[in-house]
KEDOMI-687409 format. One record per atom (N, C-alpha, C, O): atom name; x, y, z. Coordinates in nm, 4 decimals. Layout:
{"CA" {X Y Z}},
...
END
This chain:
{"N" {1.4332 2.5328 0.0608}},
{"CA" {1.2911 2.4398 0.1825}},
{"C" {1.4236 2.4277 0.2613}},
{"O" {1.5453 2.4210 0.2440}},
{"N" {1.2859 2.4292 0.4017}},
{"CA" {1.3535 2.4645 0.5409}},
{"C" {1.4196 2.3767 0.6043}},
{"O" {1.3603 2.2717 0.6289}},
{"N" {1.5492 2.3906 0.6458}},
{"CA" {1.6635 2.3056 0.6690}},
{"C" {1.6563 2.2162 0.8154}},
{"O" {1.7111 2.1117 0.8507}},
{"N" {1.5788 2.2927 0.8699}},
{"CA" {1.4899 2.2017 0.9790}},
{"C" {1.4681 2.0697 0.9189}},
{"O" {1.5292 1.9650 0.9404}},
{"N" {1.3294 2.1033 0.8065}},
{"CA" {1.2739 1.9127 0.7491}},
{"C" {1.3656 1.8750 0.7021}},
{"O" {1.3668 1.7520 0.6969}},
{"N" {1.4844 1.9409 0.6455}},
{"CA" {1.5422 1.8614 0.5305}},
{"C" {1.6479 1.7386 0.6991}},
{"O" {1.6787 1.6194 0.6972}},
{"N" {1.6622 1.8106 0.7757}},
{"CA" {1.7544 1.7642 0.8395}},
{"C" {1.6371 1.5987 0.8976}},
{"O" {1.6816 1.4839 0.8979}},
{"N" {1.4845 1.6383 0.9412}},
{"CA" {1.4226 1.5542 0.9757}},
{"C" {1.3527 1.4108 0.8279}},
{"O" {1.3094 1.2997 0.8584}},
{"N" {1.3593 1.4418 0.7443}},
{"CA" {1.3055 1.4018 0.6507}},
{"C" {1.4783 1.3245 0.5948}},
{"O" {1.4975 1.2738 0.4843}},
{"N" {1.5400 1.3318 0.6612}},
{"CA" {1.6452 1.2303 0.5567}},
{"C" {1.7060 1.0964 0.6045}},
{"O" {1.7454 0.9972 0.5431}},
{"N" {1.6993 1.1311 0.7467}},
{"CA" {1.6902 1.0115 0.8471}},
{"C" {1.6084 0.9505 0.8772}},
{"O" {1.6272 0.8373 0.9217}},
{"N" {1.4886 1.0034 0.8638}},
{"CA" {1.3534 0.9131 0.8621}},
{"C" {1.3628 0.8658 0.7221}},
{"O" {1.3613 0.7428 0.7224}},
{"N" {1.3721 0.9150 0.6015}},
{"CA" {1.3942 0.8257 0.5189}},
{"C" {1.5528 0.6685 0.4598}},
{"O" {1.5846 0.5807 0.3797}},
{"N" {1.5860 0.7385 0.5720}},
{"CA" {1.7559 0.6464 0.5166}},
{"C" {1.6362 0.5571 0.6072}},
{"O" {1.6148 0.4690 0.5239}},
{"N" {1.5604 0.5294 0.7041}},
{"CA" {1.5622 0.4617 0.8415}},
{"C" {1.4217 0.3870 0.7179}},
{"O" {1.4394 0.2732 0.6745}},
{"N" {1.3392 0.4390 0.6911}},
{"CA" {1.3047 0.3326 0.6043}},
{"C" {1.3203 0.2302 0.4804}},
{"O" {1.2323 0.1590 0.4321}},
{"N" {1.4064 0.2375 0.4559}},
{"CA" {1.4634 0.2380 0.3663}},
{"C" {1.5532 0.1498 0.3976}},
{"O" {1.5703 0.0691 0.3062}},
{"N" {1.6117 0.1337 0.4807}},
{"CA" {1.6832 -0.0016 0.5578}},
{"C" {1.5839 -0.1022 0.6341}},
{"O" {1.6218 -0.2146 0.6670}},
{"N" {1.4009 -0.0349 0.6707}},
{"CA" {1.3654 -0.1221 0.7415}},
{"C" {1.3321 -0.2483 0.5613}},
{"O" {1.3862 -0.3558 0.5357}},
{"N" {1.2360 -0.1769 0.4847}},
{"CA" {1.2034 -0.2278 0.3947}},
{"C" {1.3274 -0.3286 0.3172}},
{"O" {1.3050 -0.4362 0.2618}},
{"N" {1.4542 -0.2646 0.3301}},
{"CA" {1.5690 -0.3567 0.2977}},
{"C" {1.5549 -0.5124 0.4227}},
{"O" {1.5559 -0.6284 0.3817}},
{"N" {1.5453 -0.4815 0.5424}},
{"CA" {1.5414 -0.5860 0.5880}},
{"C" {1.4665 -0.6829 0.5741}},
{"O" {1.4999 -0.8013 0.5760}},
{"N" {1.3589 -0.6384 0.5590}},
{"CA" {1.1777 -0.7177 0.5552}},
{"C" {1.2185 -0.8116 0.3674}},
{"O" {1.2281 -0.9288 0.3310}},
{"N" {1.2298 -0.6834 0.3032}},
{"CA" {1.2565 -0.7938 0.1952}},
{"C" {1.3845 -0.9501 0.1567}},
{"O" {1.3738 -1.0462 0.0805}},
{"N" {1.4801 -0.9123 0.2405}},
{"CA" {1.5911 -0.9486 0.2830}},
{"C" {1.4823 -1.1096 0.3645}},
{"O" {1.4519 -1.2205 0.3205}},
{"N" {1.4567 -1.0367 0.4959}},
{"CA" {1.3932 -1.1802 0.5599}},
{"C" {1.3136 -1.2942 0.4570}},
{"O" {1.3337 -1.4146 0.4409}},
{"N" {1.2307 -1.2154 0.4054}},
{"CA" {1.1055 -1.2692 0.3527}},
{"C" {1.1629 -1.3580 0.2382}},
{"O" {1.0945 -1.4522 0.1981}},
{"N" {1.2760 -1.3348 0.1876}},
{"CA" {1.3435 -1.3765 0.0418}},
{"C" {1.4364 -1.5542 0.1096}},
{"O" {1.4502 -1.6679 0.0645}},
{"N" {1.4710 -1.4915 0.2165}},
{"CA" {1.5413 -1.6621 0.3210}},
{"C" {1.4460 -1.7119 0.3884}},
{"O" {1.4739 -1.8250 0.4281}},
{"N" {1.3157 -1.6653 0.4272}},
{"CA" {1.2415 -1.7775 0.4519}},
{"C" {1.1873 -1.8230 0.3965}},
{"O" {1.1527 -1.9374 0.4260}},
{"N" {1.1526 -1.7727 0.3007}},
{"CA" {1.0809 -1.8873 0.1328}},
{"C" {1.2140 -1.9658 0.0853}},
{"O" {1.2037 -2.0821 0.0464}},
{"N" {1.3534 -1.8929 0.0893}},
{"CA" {1.4663 -2.0346 0.0089}},
{"C" {1.4356 -2.1157 0.1533}},
{"O" {1.4259 -2.2361 0.1297}},
{"N" {1.4218 -2.0918 0.2628}},
{"CA" {1.4892 -2.1894 0.3479}},
{"C" {1.3646 -2.2892 0.3612}},
{"O" {1.3706 -2.3794 0.4447}},
{"N" {1.2634 -2.2754 0.2882}},
{"CA" {1.0913 -2.3169 0.3024}},
{"C" {1.0861 -2.4103 0.2220}},
{"O" {1.0504 -2.5206 0.2635}},
{"N" {1.1278 -2.3878 0.0555}},
{"CA" {1.1863 -2.4236 -0.0506}},
{"C" {1.2948 -2.6177 -0.0513}},
{"O" {1.2840 -2.7265 -0.1078}},
{"N" {1.4264 -2.5218 0.0942}},
{"CA" {1.5092 -2.6674 0.0803}},
{"C" {1.4993 -2.7522 0.1284}},
{"O" {1.5646 -2.8534 0.1030}},
{"N" {1.3546 -2.7345 0.2762}},
{"CA" {1.2767 -2.8108 0.3425}},
{"C" {1.2124 -2.9414 0.2198}},
{"O" {1.1330 -3.0181 0.2743}},
{"N" {1.2292 -2.9608 0.1217}},
{"CA" {1.1055 -3.0064 0.0020}},
{"C" {0.9526 -3.0017 0.0361}},
{"O" {0.9044 -3.1138 0.0527}},
{"N" {0.8787 -2.9126 0.0483}},
{"CA" {0.7836 -2.9539 0.0863}},
{"C" {0.7018 -2.9727 0.0041}},
{"O" {0.7204 -2.9318 -0.1105}},
{"N" {0.5703 -3.0505 0.0451}},
{"CA" {0.4994 -3.0767 -0.1039}},
{"C" {0.3972 -3.0107 -0.1782}},
{"O" {0.3139 -2.9408 -0.1205}},
{"N" {0.3969 -3.0263 -0.2941}},
{"CA" {0.4307 -2.9244 -0.4197}},
{"C" {0.2613 -2.8099 -0.3767}},
{"O" {0.2299 -2.6909 -0.3756}},
{"N" {0.1985 -2.9447 -0.3483}},
{"CA" {0.0713 -2.8115 -0.3168}},
{"C" {0.0554 -2.6957 -0.1971}},
{"O" {-0.0274 -2.6080 -0.1723}},
{"N" {0.1570 -2.7342 -0.1475}},
{"CA" {0.1831 -2.6164 -0.0607}},
{"C" {0.2661 -2.5111 -0.1031}},
{"O" {0.2286 -2.3945 -0.0907}},
{"N" {0.3892 -2.5441 -0.1583}},
{"CA" {0.4304 -2.4100 -0.2572}},
{"C" {0.3327 -2.3723 -0.3294}},
{"O" {0.2776 -2.2623 -0.3267}},
{"N" {0.3083 -2.4633 -0.3965}},
{"CA" {0.2224 -2.3431 -0.5124}},
{"C" {0.0782 -2.2649 -0.4430}},
{"O" {0.0138 -2.1725 -0.4926}},
{"N" {0.0567 -2.3291 -0.3261}},
{"CA" {-0.0481 -2.2080 -0.2092}},
{"C" {-0.0375 -2.1684 -0.1824}},
{"O" {-0.1306 -2.0957 -0.1475}},
{"N" {0.1067 -2.1350 -0.1425}},
{"CA" {0.2169 -1.9875 -0.1298}},
{"C" {0.2521 -1.9005 -0.2124}},
{"O" {0.2327 -1.7820 -0.1851}},
{"N" {0.3009 -1.9311 -0.3105}},
{"CA" {0.3134 -1.8345 -0.4771}},
{"C" {0.1434 -1.7730 -0.5145}},
{"O" {0.1109 -1.6597 -0.5501}},
{"N" {0.0849 -1.8550 -0.4984}},
{"CA" {-0.0844 -1.7698 -0.5186}},
{"C" {-0.0894 -1.7360 -0.4047}},
{"O" {-0.1933 -1.8016 -0.3975}},
{"N" {-0.0760 -1.6880 -0.2843}},
{"CA" {-0.1035 -1.6231 -0.1823}},
{"C" {-0.0121 -1.5013 -0.1909}},
{"O" {-0.0609 -1.3902 -0.2119}},
{"N" {0.0889 -1.5149 -0.1789}},
{"CA" {0.1835 -1.3599 -0.2353}},
{"C" {0.1266 -1.2956 -0.3776}},
{"O" {0.1136 -1.1733 -0.3844}},
{"N" {0.0885 -1.3905 -0.5057}},
{"CA" {0.0933 -1.3120 -0.6097}},
{"C" {-0.0530 -1.2584 -0.5771}},
{"O" {-0.0654 -1.1494 -0.6329}},
{"N" {-0.2071 -1.3055 -0.4848}},
{"CA" {-0.2572 -1.2229 -0.4368}},
{"C" {-0.2480 -1.0951 -0.3835}},
{"O" {-0.2953 -0.9898 -0.4262}},
{"N" {-0.1528 -1.1271 -0.2427}},
{"CA" {-0.1849 -0.9912 -0.2092}},
{"C" {-0.0881 -0.8785 -0.2603}},
{"O" {-0.1021 -0.7631 -0.2198}},
{"N" {0.0001 -0.9097 -0.3405}},
{"CA" {0.0844 -0.8450 -0.4352}},
{"C" {0.0399 -0.7901 -0.5452}},
{"O" {0.1157 -0.7263 -0.6183}},
{"N" {-0.1329 -0.8130 -0.5817}},
{"CA" {-0.2484 -0.7978 -0.6736}},
{"C" {-0.3373 -0.6992 -0.6408}},
{"O" {-0.3605 -0.5963 -0.7043}},
{"N" {-0.4040 -0.7505 -0.4990}},
{"CA" {-0.4815 -0.6382 -0.3963}},
{"C" {-0.4069 -0.4774 -0.3688}},
{"O" {-0.4576 -0.3685 -0.3419}},
{"N" {-0.2504 -0.5253 -0.3914}},
{"CA" {-0.1513 -0.3883 -0.2916}},
{"C" {-0.1761 -0.3276 -0.3822}},
{"O" {-0.2353 -0.2211 -0.3646}},
{"N" {-0.1430 -0.3680 -0.5104}},
{"CA" {-0.1032 -0.2708 -0.6301}},
{"C" {-0.2808 -0.1839 -0.6442}},
{"O" {-0.2868 -0.0691 -0.6883}},
{"N" {-0.4020 -0.2556 -0.6027}},
{"CA" {-0.5153 -0.2115 -0.6587}},
{"C" {-0.5259 -0.1712 -0.5710}},
{"O" {-0.6064 -0.0820 -0.5976}},
{"N" {-0.4940 -0.1584 -0.4073}},
{"CA" {-0.5509 -0.0710 -0.3349}},
{"C" {-0.4641 0.0283 -0.3069}},
{"O" {-0.4709 0.0664 -0.1900}},
{"N" {-0.3711 0.0926 -0.3864}},
{"CA" {-0.3220 0.1807 -0.3846}},
{"C" {-0.3014 0.2649 -0.4674}},
{"O" {-0.2718 0.3829 -0.4484}},
{"N" {-0.3164 0.2072 -0.5689}},
{"CA" {-0.4386 0.2575 -0.6610}},
{"C" {-0.5269 0.3635 -0.6538}},
{"O" {-0.5315 0.4865 -0.6563}},
{"N" {-0.6012 0.2550 -0.6431}},
{"CA" {-0.7872 0.3268 -0.5157}},
{"C" {-0.7063 0.4529 -0.4640}},
{"O" {-0.6944 0.5507 -0.5378}},
{"N" {-0.6486 0.4506 -0.3324}},
{"CA" {-0.5800 0.4860 -0.2448}},
{"C" {-0.5516 0.6355 -0.3264}},
{"O" {-0.6212 0.7360 -0.3124}},
{"N" {-0.4534 0.6252 -0.3986}},
{"CA" {-0.3409 0.7114 -0.4686}},
{"C" {-0.4756 0.8188 -0.5813}},
{"O" {-0.4619 0.9396 -0.6007}},
{"N" {-0.5899 0.7370 -0.6365}},
{"CA" {-0.6971 0.8674 -0.7357}},
{"C" {-0.7917 0.8724 -0.5984}},
{"O" {-0.8590 0.7836 -0.6507}},
{"N" {-0.8503 0.8918 -0.4868}},
{"CA" {-0.9238 0.9299 -0.4427}},
{"C" {-0.8231 1.0374 -0.3636}},
{"O" {-0.8945 1.1340 -0.3370}},
{"N" {-0.7070 1.0583 -0.3218}},
{"CA" {-0.5830 1.1625 -0.2844}},
{"C" {-0.5778 1.2238 -0.3928}},
{"O" {-0.6016 1.3414 -0.3652}},
{"N" {-0.5548 1.2098 -0.5370}},
{"CA" {-0.5766 1.3181 -0.6336}},
{"C" {-0.6818 1.3305 -0.6526}},
{"O" {-0.6872 1.4161 -0.7409}},
{"N" {-0.7886 1.2975 -0.6251}},
{"CA" {-0.9625 1.4313 -0.6186}},
{"C" {-0.9498 1.5045 -0.5197}},
{"O" {-0.9724 1.6250 -0.5301}},
{"N" {-0.8948 1.4251 -0.3527}},
{"CA" {-0.8435 1.4958 -0.3120}},
{"C" {-0.7567 1.6543 -0.3380}},
{"O" {-0.8549 1.7253 -0.3165}},
{"N" {-0.7088 1.6970 -0.3509}},
{"CA" {-0.5959 1.7834 -0.4101}},
{"C" {-0.6196 1.8260 -0.4985}},
{"O" {-0.5555 1.9253 -0.5331}},
{"N" {-0.7185 1.7770 -0.5780}},
{"CA" {-0.7965 1.8859 -0.7299}},
{"C" {-0.9266 1.9026 -0.6189}},
{"O" {-1.0419 1.8769 -0.6536}},
{"N" {-0.9145 1.9190 -0.5701}},
{"CA" {-1.0997 1.9865 -0.4589}},
{"C" {-1.0115 2.1085 -0.3958}},
{"O" {-1.0385 2.2285 -0.3931}},
{"N" {-0.8540 2.0126 -0.3272}},
{"CA" {-0.8557 2.2069 -0.2326}},
{"C" {-0.8306 2.2910 -0.3983}},
{"O" {-0.8776 2.4047 -0.4029}},
{"N" {-0.7816 2.2550 -0.4890}},
{"CA" {-0.6804 2.3271 -0.5763}},
{"C" {-0.8502 2.3913 -0.6160}},
{"O" {-0.8420 2.5112 -0.5894}},
{"N" {-1.0140 2.3581 -0.6734}},
{"CA" {-1.0932 2.4007 -0.7207}},
{"C" {-1.1298 2.5533 -0.6458}},
{"O" {-1.1511 2.6723 -0.6689}},
{"N" {-1.1172 2.4307 -0.5180}},
{"CA" {-1.1957 2.5634 -0.3891}},
{"C" {-1.1208 2.7009 -0.3528}},
{"O" {-1.1608 2.7945 -0.2835}},
{"N" {-0.9355 2.6747 -0.4575}},
{"CA" {-0.8442 2.7758 -0.4501}},
{"C" {-0.8186 2.7993 -0.2941}},
{"O" {-0.8252 2.9151 -0.2528}},
{"N" {-0.7907 2.6983 -0.2081}},
{"CA" {-0.6946 2.6555 -0.0625}},
{"C" {-0.5790 2.6987 -0.1455}},
{"O" {-0.5399 2.6531 -0.2530}},
{"N" {-0.5236 2.8148 -0.0593}},
{"CA" {-0.3517 2.8045 -0.0839}},
{"C" {-0.2283 2.8435 0.0397}},
{"O" {-0.1148 2.8911 0.0399}},
{"N" {-0.3219 2.7945 0.1352}},
{"CA" {-0.2657 2.7623 0.2289}},
{"C" {-0.3813 2.6057 0.3687}},
{"O" {-0.5012 2.5865 0.3892}},
{"N" {-0.1881 2.5065 0.4484}},
{"CA" {-0.2402 2.5007 0.5162}},
{"C" {-0.3869 2.5252 0.5906}},
{"O" {-0.3972 2.6274 0.6585}},
{"N" {-0.5050 2.4319 0.5800}},
{"CA" {-0.5892 2.4931 0.6867}},
{"C" {-0.6478 2.3362 0.7685}},
{"O" {-0.5757 2.2396 0.7935}},
{"N" {-0.7825 2.3470 0.7954}},
{"CA" {-0.8667 2.2600 0.9096}},
{"C" {-0.9468 2.2022 0.8055}},
{"O" {-0.9865 2.0878 0.8275}},
{"N" {-0.9881 2.2708 0.6668}},
{"CA" {-1.0774 2.2408 0.5537}},
{"C" {-0.9777 2.1241 0.4781}},
{"O" {-0.9947 2.0038 0.4587}},
{"N" {-0.8245 2.2513 0.4326}},
{"CA" {-0.8096 2.1038 0.3518}},
{"C" {-0.7821 2.0026 0.4524}},
{"O" {-0.8794 1.9307 0.4747}},
{"N" {-0.6908 1.9798 0.5110}},
{"CA" {-0.6788 1.8373 0.5650}},
{"C" {-0.8043 1.7542 0.6102}},
{"O" {-0.8471 1.6406 0.5900}},
{"N" {-0.8426 1.8645 0.6807}},
{"CA" {-0.9896 1.7709 0.6134}},
{"C" {-1.0734 1.6715 0.4597}},
{"O" {-1.1271 1.5613 0.4481}},
{"N" {-1.0444 1.7820 0.3710}},
{"CA" {-1.0625 1.7414 0.2761}},
{"C" {-0.9560 1.6137 0.2060}},
{"O" {-1.0099 1.5312 0.1321}},
{"N" {-0.8227 1.6045 0.2303}},
{"CA" {-0.7213 1.5039 0.1815}},
{"C" {-0.7305 1.3709 0.2919}},
{"O" {-0.7184 1.2531 0.2583}},
{"N" {-0.7549 1.4205 0.4319}},
{"CA" {-0.7787 1.3027 0.5392}},
{"C" {-0.9314 1.1999 0.4383}},
{"O" {-0.9484 1.0891 0.3875}},
{"N" {-1.0091 1.3311 0.4601}},
{"CA" {-1.1571 1.2004 0.3931}},
{"C" {-1.1806 1.1374 0.2802}},
{"O" {-1.2637 1.0524 0.2483}},
{"N" {-1.0561 1.2158 0.1978}},
{"CA" {-1.1104 1.1690 0.0543}},
{"C" {-0.9739 1.0152 0.0827}},
{"O" {-1.0387 0.9157 0.0503}},
{"N" {-0.8614 0.9778 0.1159}},
{"CA" {-0.7520 0.9004 0.1690}},
{"C" {-0.8504 0.8211 0.2311}},
{"O" {-0.8411 0.7002 0.2099}},
{"N" {-0.9593 0.8674 0.3159}},
{"CA" {-1.0226 0.7863 0.3817}},
{"C" {-1.1551 0.6392 0.3130}},
{"O" {-1.1581 0.5180 0.3341}},
{"N" {-1.2628 0.7501 0.2128}},
{"CA" {-1.3109 0.7210 0.0954}},
{"C" {-1.1929 0.6093 0.0525}},
{"O" {-1.2156 0.4902 0.0742}},
{"N" {-1.0831 0.6456 -0.0009}},
{"CA" {-0.9913 0.5745 -0.0916}},
{"C" {-0.9826 0.4563 -0.0481}},
{"O" {-1.0207 0.3756 -0.1329}},
{"N" {-0.9436 0.4026 0.0626}},
{"CA" {-0.9605 0.2788 0.2087}},
{"C" {-1.0556 0.2150 0.1915}},
{"O" {-1.0571 0.0974 0.1552}},
{"N" {-1.1516 0.2864 0.2162}},
{"CA" {-1.2973 0.2016 0.1867}},
{"C" {-1.3094 0.1776 0.0138}},
{"O" {-1.3733 0.0759 -0.0131}},
{"N" {-1.2821 0.2189 -0.0507}},
{"CA" {-1.3567 0.1204 -0.1993}},
{"C" {-1.2129 0.0470 -0.1872}},
{"O" {-1.1941 -0.0560 -0.2519}},
{"N" {-1.1501 0.0800 -0.1356}},
{"CA" {-1.0442 -0.0615 -0.1902}},
{"C" {-1.0455 -0.1678 -0.1251}},
{"O" {-1.0390 -0.2704 -0.1929}},
{"N" {-1.0547 -0.1842 0.0398}},
{"CA" {-1.1742 -0.2625 0.0619}},
{"C" {-1.2618 -0.3216 -0.0032}},
{"O" {-1.2551 -0.4416 -0.0299}},
{"N" {-1.3787 -0.2274 -0.0460}},
{"CA" {-1.4356 -0.2802 -0.1390}},
{"C" {-1.4368 -0.3472 -0.2259}},
{"O" {-1.5254 -0.4179 -0.2740}},
{"N" {-1.3596 -0.3331 -0.2460}},
{"CA" {-1.2975 -0.3642 -0.4579}},
{"C" {-1.2473 -0.5158 -0.4393}},
{"O" {-1.2422 -0.6159 -0.5107}},
{"N" {-1.2123 -0.4813 -0.3045}},
{"CA" {-1.0733 -0.6672 -0.2963}},
{"C" {-1.1591 -0.7334 -0.2509}},
{"O" {-1.1881 -0.8288 -0.3232}},
{"N" {-1.2463 -0.7212 -0.1091}},
{"CA" {-1.3558 -0.8034 -0.0749}},
{"C" {-1.4327 -0.8520 -0.2073}},
{"O" {-1.4555 -0.9690 -0.2380}},
{"N" {-1.4610 -0.7586 -0.2652}},
{"CA" {-1.4951 -0.8176 -0.4274}},
{"C" {-1.4277 -0.9540 -0.4721}},
{"O" {-1.4576 -1.0706 -0.4463}},
{"N" {-1.3185 -0.8941 -0.5539}},
{"CA" {-1.2387 -0.9426 -0.5970}},
{"C" {-1.1738 -1.0916 -0.5254}},
{"O" {-1.0897 -1.1674 -0.5737}},
{"N" {-1.2225 -1.0979 -0.4369}},
{"CA" {-1.1431 -1.2779 -0.3675}},
{"C" {-1.2785 -1.3219 -0.3389}},
{"O" {-1.2942 -1.4414 -0.3139}},
{"N" {-1.3846 -1.2394 -0.3385}},
{"CA" {-1.5162 -1.3231 -0.3560}},
{"C" {-1.5560 -1.3946 -0.4593}},
{"O" {-1.6123 -1.5032 -0.4454}},
{"N" {-1.5139 -1.3044 -0.6486}},
{"CA" {-1.4804 -1.3593 -0.7099}},
{"C" {-1.4164 -1.4703 -0.7304}},
{"O" {-1.4582 -1.5732 -0.7836}},
{"N" {-1.2754 -1.4389 -0.6708}},
{"CA" {-1.1766 -1.5765 -0.6832}},
{"C" {-1.2281 -1.6807 -0.5964}},
{"O" {-1.2625 -1.7817 -0.6578}},
{"N" {-1.2451 -1.6846 -0.4509}},
{"CA" {-1.3121 -1.7535 -0.4627}},
{"C" {-1.4277 -1.8465 -0.4778}},
{"O" {-1.4320 -1.9655 -0.4469}},
{"N" {-1.5143 -1.7769 -0.5271}},
{"CA" {-1.6374 -1.8906 -0.5942}},
{"C" {-1.5877 -1.9379 -0.7340}},
{"O" {-1.6539 -2.0361 -0.7674}},
{"N" {-1.4955 -1.9038 -0.8274}},
{"CA" {-1.4034 -1.9838 -0.9021}},
{"C" {-1.3508 -2.1041 -0.9042}},
{"O" {-1.3748 -2.2076 -0.9662}},
{"N" {-1.2568 -2.0636 -0.8066}},
{"CA" {-1.1832 -2.2042 -0.7319}},
{"C" {-1.2226 -2.3344 -0.6992}},
{"O" {-1.1431 -2.4113 -0.6451}},
END
């Protein structure tokens, strides 16, 4: 592995880890403050349901996007491309884009179904 790549990758990974940790701490602290303020039971229930829905949709979105990205890598492998080129990048970006569009459509359908059931 190229040492210049490692020198770039390690600080970026560290920065992302710190930012994610801070986000988790701030979210937990704000939830704690909200619960300590004795809100109505309906408010707490709606917040928890909203967080659960977002978490579920996030997992669904990442699953769909990663499946499409894997299909893109499969296409690259099937075509026998071994070096990065404009075609390889276009296939990978295109399949990732299709994955995002598909996840949007699926999540929208799930939200319509959930709102109709409520």
